[in-house]
N, C-alpha and C positions, 0 to 999 in steps of 0.2 A: 503287677505287670501293667495294668492300665495307667497307673500313675507314671511309670517310666515312659511309656509311649506318649502320654500326654505332655510330659516335660520335654521329650525329644521333639515333638511336633511344635511346641511353643518355641524351643530354641531354633528350629528350622524356620519358623515364621519370623522370629526376630532377626535372624540372619538375612532372610529374603528382604525384609523391610529395610534393614541397614544397607544392603547392597543396592536396592532401588533408590534410596535417598542419596547414596554416594554417587550413583550413576547420574541422577537428575542434577545434583550439584555440579558435577563435571560438565554436563551439557549447559547448565545455566552460565557457567563461567565462559563458555565459548560463544554464547549468544551476545549479540550487540543490539542495543536499542538506540533509536534516534528520534529527533523531532525535525519535522520538515515544514517550511513555510513557502507557499507558492502564490503567485499572482498571475491572473490570466485575463484574456479578452476573448469575446465571442461576437458573432453577428448579433444584430438587434441591440447593440450598445450594452451588452451584458458584461459586467466586470465581476471577477471572481477572486475572493481571498480564501485560501485553503490552508488548514492546519492539519498536518499528517503526523501520525505516530507510526514509526517504522520498527519492524522486528527482523533482524537478520540472524536466522538460526545456524548460520555457517554451513548450509547445505550446498556443496559444490560438486560438479561432475564434468566430464568430458573435456579434459584439458587438451588444448591445441596450442602447442608451443608454450608461450607464457600467458595464454588467455584461458579462461574457463567460464562455464555457466554457473550462475548462483540463483537461488530462490529467495525472495524477500517478501515479507507480508507487510501490507500497509493498511491503516485505518484512517479515514478522513472525515473531517467536519468542515464544511465550506459555507460561505455566504456569497450569494449572487446579488448584484444590485444593477438595476437598469433605470435610465431616465426615460426610456420609451414606454415603460410599463404603465398602463392605466388600470391594470388589474392588481398586480403585485410588484411593487418596486423592489422588494427584498424577499429572497427565497433561500431556505436552508437546504443543504445537501449533506447526507450522512451515508457512509458506506465503507466497504473493504475491497482490496484488490491484491491478489497474488501477482508478483512481478518476477519475470525471468530476465536476468541481466547477463550479458556477455561482457566480461571485464578483464582487463589486464591484471595479472597476478602480482606484479612487483613494480617497483619504481616510485619516485617521489610523487608523480602525477599518474593516476591510473584511469585512463579513459574507458567508457563503457557505452554500449547501446542497450536499450531495454524495451520490453513490451509487457502489457498486462491486460487482463479482462476481469472486471469486478462488477459488483452490484452497488446501486445507489438508491436511496429513498429521498425524495424531495418533499419539502413542507407543502409545496403547491406546484402543480405542473403548468399552470397558466402564467406566462410572462406578460402578455398583453392580450387584449381582446382579439387581436388578429394573429396571435402566435401562442400556441399551447402544445405541450408535449404529451397531452392526453392522459397520462397516468403518473402517479407519484413514484412507482417502481420503475427504475431505469437500469440499463447496463452501461458500464463505462469502460471503453477500451482505449488504450493509449500506446503510443510509441514515443521513444525519446532517446536523447544522447546526453552525456554528461561526463564529469570527471570527479574522482575521489582524490583527496590530497590532505596534507598535514603530517605532523610528526607521527601520529598514530592512525593516519588515514581517517581522521574524525570529521573532515569536512567534505561536503559534496555540493556541486553546482550543476544544474542541468536544465534542459529544455524538453518540453513534452507537447505533443499534439494529442488532444483527448477528444473523443467523440462520445456523446451521451445520447442514448435513445432507448426506446422500450422494445426494440426488435420486433415491431409490429404486433405486439400483444394487444394493443388497442390503437385504433386509427383516429385521427391522422397521427403519423409518426414522423415529424420533420427532423427530429434530433437537433442537437446543437454542438458546434465544434469550438473548442477552446485552444488557444495558443498560450502555453504556460511557461514561466520561468520559476525555478525553485532553488532554494538553498536548504541544506540539511546539516545538522550537527549530530554526530554519533557519540554516545557516552562510553 
């Protein structure tokens, strides 16, 4: 009797694992991944080059006409450079941001607006002896506009205003504002 129950539970376990793998593979085919390259400028002569990895899990909600909201995840690695810096001419930035996007659902060109709040870690918070962000841990909030296009909607082009600061965790907290242009390719 134990042997029969044991084989029944093994069969149930195998079926559950197969169903989970089948479900995950279905979700993975709906996912879309992309690579994003951005360039930006900020006060204090700071220039920024940003490489982003984008994950669109195809989570959409609240359709309004032909528009809907979507949730996108982004991971970023960026390099800041300033000619003004007498402390650190080059600073690295690493972080993640969940992005909420309001996008048109059809058409050859699909405009969108977007916003997100993420976290960042800087390799050094001091840009110049007279300008420091006080901590390596920062929050990064942004708003932007753009468009998605291409035969498979594989291209994106956009503008973002990004504010980076530590939310007064440590003073002084002057923050820094970037104006960024980005291009993205979705696989």
